[in-house]
N, C-alpha and C positions, 0 to 999 in steps of 0.2 A: 199305288206308286210303284216305280220299277224296283226290282231287286238289283243291287249295285255290286259289281265286281270290285274286290279289294285286292290290290297287288302292292308288292314291296319286298324288301330283302330282310328277313328276320330269321333268327335261329329257333327252331321248334323247342318248346319246353321252357323258353326263357324270354323275358321282355327286357330289352336293352334300351335305356333312355339316355340319349346323348347329353354329355355335360354342356354342350353348346346350347341345347334346348333349355336345360335347367338355368344356365347362367344368363342367357340373353332373351329368351322367348317366354318362359313360363311366368316370370314375374309380371309381365303386361297382360297376361291372359286372365279371363274370368273363370269361375268355377266350371260352367258348362263347357267352355272351350278346352280346358285342361282334361276334363273327363272324356270328351269325345276323342281327343288326340290319343290318350293313353288307351282307350278302348280299341282304336284302330291299331296301335302298336301291338296290343295283346293278341289281336285276331288275325294280323296280316300273315302269320306263318302258315295258317291253314288254307290261305288263298281262297276263302269261300265268299259266297255272295251274301248280301244282307239288305235289309230295308231300313229306311230312315226311322221307321216306327220301332224297330228292334232296339236302336240306341235310346230312343225317347222313352220306351218302357223300362229299359234297364236302369235309367238314372232319374226317372219321373220328371223329364223335361218334356217340353212340347216339340213337335216335329220342326217347327220354325226355329226353335232354339238350336236344334241339331244342324239344320241347313246353314244357319248364321255361322255356327262354329266351323263347319267345313269351309265356308268361304273365307272365314278369318284366316285359317291356316293355309289356304290357297294363296291369299294375298301375302302372307308371311313367307311363302316360298317353300313350305314344308309339305304341300299337297299339290297334286295335279288332278283336276277334275274334268271329266268328259261328260257332254250332255247329248241327249237325242234331239231330233228336230223339234220336238215339243218343248224343249227346254228343261227336261227332267234329267237328273243326274243318273248316269248309267255305270260309271266306273270312277274309283278313287285310287290314285297311286300315291304312296308315301315316298317322299324324297328325304333321304337321311339327313338329319341336321348337321352331321359331321361334314357333309359335302358343302356346306354353306360357308362362305368366307366369314372368319371370326370378325375381321375388321368391318365388313358389311353388316353383320348382325349387331355389332356394338354401335354402329352409327344409326341403325334403325331399331331403337328400343320399342318403338310402336310400329311394327312392320306393316300395319294396315294403312297408315296414313302419312307418315313423315315424308314420303316421296311424292305425294300428290300436290300438284300446283294449288296455290291459294284460290285461284279463280275457278278451278274445277270443283263441281259439286258431286257429291256421292250420296246416293240414296241408301238409307239404312232401313232394312226390312224390319217391320214392326209386327208384333203378333196381332193377328186379326181377332179383335174382340167381337163376339156375336152381337148383332143389333138387338135392341129390346123390342119385341113385337108389341103390337097394340092388343093386348089380351082382352077378350070379351067376357061377358058374363058366364058363358059355357066353359071357358078355359079356367075361370076361378072356381066354378062348381066342381069341375073335374079334379082340380088340384086339391080342393078340400076333401074330396073323397079318397084320395090316395092314403095308404097306411102311413101313419106317423105325422100327417100334416096337422091334425087337430092338436096333437101334443105340441108341435112346433109353434103353432099360433099361440097356445097358452103360455109357452116359455117366452116367446117374443113379447107378449103383452106384459108379462111379469117383469122382464128386463127393462122395457120402456116405460112402464107404469101407466099405460093407457090402452084403450081398445084400438087395435089397428084399423086403418081405413082401407077401402078397396084399393087405393093407390099403393098403400104399404104392402098389400097382399100381392099386387102385381110385381112389386120389387122382389118379394120373397120367391115368387114363381119364377122370375127371370134369373135370380141367383141359383135357384135349385135346378131349373130346366136347361137354361141356355149356358150358364157358367159351370154346370156339372157339380155344384156343391151338394154333397150329401147332408143329411140332417146333423151328423156330428160336426161337419166343417161349418155349417151355417150356425150352429149353437156356439162354436168357438168364435166365429166372426162377430156375433152379437155380443158375446162377453168382452171381447176386445174393445169394441166400439163404446160399449157402456163404461168400461174402465177408463176411457179417455173422456168421459162425460160428453160423448157424442151420440145423441139418440135419434137424429133425423135419418130417414131412410135414403136421403140423398147422400149423406156421408157414408152410411153403411154400404150402399151400392158401389160408391167410388172405391172403397177399400176392397170389396169383393172383385172389382174389375182389376185393381192393382195386383191382387193375388193371382188372378187368372193369367195376367200378362207375365208374371214371374214363373209360371209353371207350377205354382203351389197346388198340390192336389190332395195331401194328406194332413191330418192334424199335426203330425210330428213336423212336417215341413213348414206348416203355418206357424207353429210355436218358435221354430228356429227363425223364421222370417220376421216374426213379430219383434223379437229381441234385437235383431239386426236392424230392422226398420226403425224401431224406437231410438236406437243409438244414432242412426243416420239423421233422423228428424231433429233430434236434440242438437246435434252438431250443426246442421244446416240452419236451424233457427238462431242459434248463437252467432253464426257467421254473418247473418243478416241483422244482428243486433236485437234479436227477440229472446226474451227470457220465458215468455208464457207458452202454453200449448198452442199449436197452430188452429187458426179458425178453419171453417170449412173450405173457404176459398183458398187459404194458404195450403191446406192439405191437398187440394186439387193440383196446385202448382207442384208440390213436392212429389205427389204420386206420379205426375207426368214426367218429371225429371228422373226419378228412380225407376219407374215402370215402363212407360211409353217410350221415352228416349233411351232408357237403359244406361244412363251415365254412371260410372263409378263415383263414389262419394267425393273423391279427391278432385275430380273435374267439376262437380257441382260447387265445391267449396272455393275453387279457383274463380268461378264465375261470381260467386258471392263476394269475394275479395275485391274484384274489379267493380262490382256494383256499389259497395259501401264507399269506395274512392270517388265515385261519381255523383252519388245522390243520397240525400237524407230521407227522401219520401219515396213512396211507390216502389220500394225495393224488389218486391216480388215480380211485378211486371217488367221491371228493368232486367233482373236476372233471367226472367223467361225469354227476353229478347236475345240475350247473349246465348243462352243454351239452345234456343230454337235455331239460331244461325249456325252454331257449332254442329248441331245434329243434322242440319241440312247439308253442311259441308263434310259430314262424316268424320268430325274430330272428336273421338271418343276416348282419347287418352291425353294426359298432361303433355307427354312428348309431342303428340300431334298438335295440340293447341299452341305449344311454344314454338314448334317449327313453323306453323302458319303465321304466328305473330312476327317471328323473326324474318320471314320472307316478305311480309307486308312492310316491315320497317326498312328492309334492304331495298325493296322496290321503290319505296317513298324517297329514300335518300338518293336514288339513282336518277330521279326526275330533275333535269336541270332548271335552275332558277332563272327565269328571264330578267335580264338587267333592265332598270328603269330607263326608259327613253326620255332624255331631257332635251331632245331636239326641238320640241315645241318652244322651250324657253329661248333657244337660240334663233327662233324664227322672228321674234319681235325685233323691231327697229329700236335700237338703243339711243337714248338722247345723250348729246355731247354737251357738257357744261364747262364754261370758263370760270373755274372756282376762284382764281385770283381776282377777276373782275367783280364776281359776286361778293367776295369778302370786302373789296374796296367800296362797293355800293352800300354795304351794311354799315360800315364805319362812317361814311359821309352822311348817312341819313339817321 
């Protein structure tokens, strides 16, 4: 990946954060986006070049997380990004937030999306999860011979209370080799799943993929993520009228919303609220339909969702209602009656 030139106006030895940024932009940004922006502010004075991997390593994020953060701030008007012919970033310029109109900043609390027309679709870059290879017998034998694998298998069987199958071993190999989980991370993953009374490798693998998508690479990050994830899951289940722990299928939905789609919890809860107003059954698929559409349209903040819905209502109201054409009624030949003569006939008969 290219080394990227960083340019901007900053005072050496000090990092100045504009109040406009704090008041209007920071509250809508996620953790990775804020870290990336502050990293750029901190380093702009030296006018040095850097690689995307430098920031990723600094904060234990993926490179895709960093690129998404840069594009987020570009759309917010706080960065300018230049690309080479291959589409690789070659320079990043910081635009001081103080130069941004306060009125414009206030109107665009979600600078990424509130100005996007409803009909326009935006593609959200998703972390590329490695595909699970079709491991053969030689792969499994090689994995078993690696230092620590024998102990890991014993621990896994102890947690699950059964002898693991070749299919289970393939899942362990995928988690270890493709998702880059070391043995400590895998041990923590197993402990977490068993604590939720989920012992199928289908579920275990789905949680591992979710952690990978979130850029969780260390046990400390995993423990922080578990506590946050559990709170999110509990709130989402409650919002959909569920009091029990999620089933495997429900966990897949929630993992997709929090991980693949990368929605903040408040946006997911907004979709849940709309779901319970519409249906008493199949609420997870219904909420999935809402969130998949929002993800496809790039609506990843409450402000963006509300702006989109307001635009839809405004457009709907502006469509003229065609008047009912009653000309067909007037085309019929109307009968003419002599009611006086008819009344006289009735009385005489």
